C-alpha positions as CSV (number, residue, x, y, z in Angstrom):
1,R,213.8,67.3,-117.3
2,Q,213.8,64.1,-115.5
3,G,210.7,64.8,-112.9
4,A,209.0,67.8,-114.5
5,S,205.4,68.1,-115.1
6,P,204.5,68.9,-118.3
7,Q,203.5,72.4,-118.8
8,T,201.4,74.1,-121.3
9,Q,201.6,77.9,-122.4
10,E,199.7,80.1,-124.8
11,R,201.9,82.1,-126.4
12,R,200.4,84.5,-128.9
13,W,202.3,85.3,-132.5
14,P,201.5,88.3,-134.8
15,A,200.6,87.1,-138.2
16,P,202.9,84.9,-140.5
17,P,205.7,84.5,-140.7
18,V,206.6,82.9,-137.5
19,A,210.1,83.1,-137.0
20,P,211.9,79.8,-135.5
21,R,214.0,81.7,-132.9
22,H,210.2,83.2,-131.3
23,A,208.5,80.1,-131.6
24,F,211.3,77.7,-130.0
25,N,212.3,80.3,-127.6
26,E,210.2,79.0,-124.7
27,P,210.8,75.1,-125.9
28,I,214.5,75.8,-125.5
29,R,214.4,77.4,-122.4
30,D,212.0,75.0,-120.4
31,S,213.9,71.7,-122.6
32,A,210.7,70.5,-124.2
33,A,211.0,66.9,-125.2
34,A,208.9,68.1,-128.3
35,T,206.3,70.9,-129.0
36,L,202.9,71.6,-130.7
37,I,201.7,74.8,-132.6
38,A,198.1,75.8,-132.0
39,P,197.6,79.4,-132.9
40,T,193.9,81.0,-133.0
41,P,193.4,82.6,-135.9
42,A,191.7,86.2,-136.1
43,S,189.7,85.5,-138.5
44,G,187.9,82.6,-136.6
45,D,188.1,80.4,-139.2
46,P,190.3,77.1,-138.4
47,T,190.9,76.1,-142.1
48,P,195.0,76.1,-142.6
49,S,195.7,78.2,-145.2
50,K,199.1,77.3,-147.9
51,D,201.5,79.8,-145.4
52,D,200.2,77.9,-142.4
53,V,201.4,74.7,-143.9
54,H,204.5,76.2,-145.3
55,I,205.3,78.1,-142.0
56,T,205.0,74.5,-140.1
57,R,207.3,72.9,-142.4
58,Q,209.8,75.4,-141.7
59,L,209.6,75.1,-137.8
60,R,209.3,71.2,-138.2
61,E,212.6,71.4,-140.0
62,A,213.8,73.7,-137.1
63,G,212.7,71.6,-134.4
64,R,214.4,69.1,-136.0
65,L,217.6,70.7,-135.9
66,V,217.7,71.6,-132.3
67,G,216.1,68.4,-130.9
68,I,212.5,69.6,-130.5
69,P,210.3,67.7,-132.6
70,V,207.0,69.7,-133.6
71,L,204.3,67.2,-133.2
72,D,201.3,68.8,-135.0
73,H,199.7,72.4,-135.7
74,V,195.9,72.4,-134.3
75,I,194.2,75.4,-135.6
76,I,191.9,76.5,-132.6
77,A,188.7,78.5,-134.0
78,D,184.9,79.2,-132.9
79,E,184.7,75.6,-131.2
80,R,186.2,73.8,-134.0
81,Y,190.2,72.6,-134.6
82,A,192.1,71.5,-138.0
83,S,195.1,69.4,-137.4
84,L,197.5,69.9,-139.9
85,L,198.6,66.1,-139.3
86,Q,195.3,64.7,-139.4
87,L,194.7,66.3,-142.7
88,G,197.4,64.9,-144.0
89,L,199.1,68.0,-144.6
90,L,202.7,67.1,-142.5
91,E,204.6,63.4,-142.3
92,A,203.8,61.7,-139.1
């Protein structure tokens, strides 16, 4: 929305897999220009799993289809983080 201020919303999802219909519900409703995935894993380990990479690629494809790109997947845990983009696990 023109003139709208950026918003950060915390969403907690159940363990993978994450359905795109859940991940994009609020960004679509809010007419977001882009979105970022930033979960906090229960394990406390921010190391991306194969499932994290797979799900993120699925969500990026879904975002491309609805016109809301997923910019990155940043896993935050115990004052540490892992960015799939920075780790080279996603294409820029």
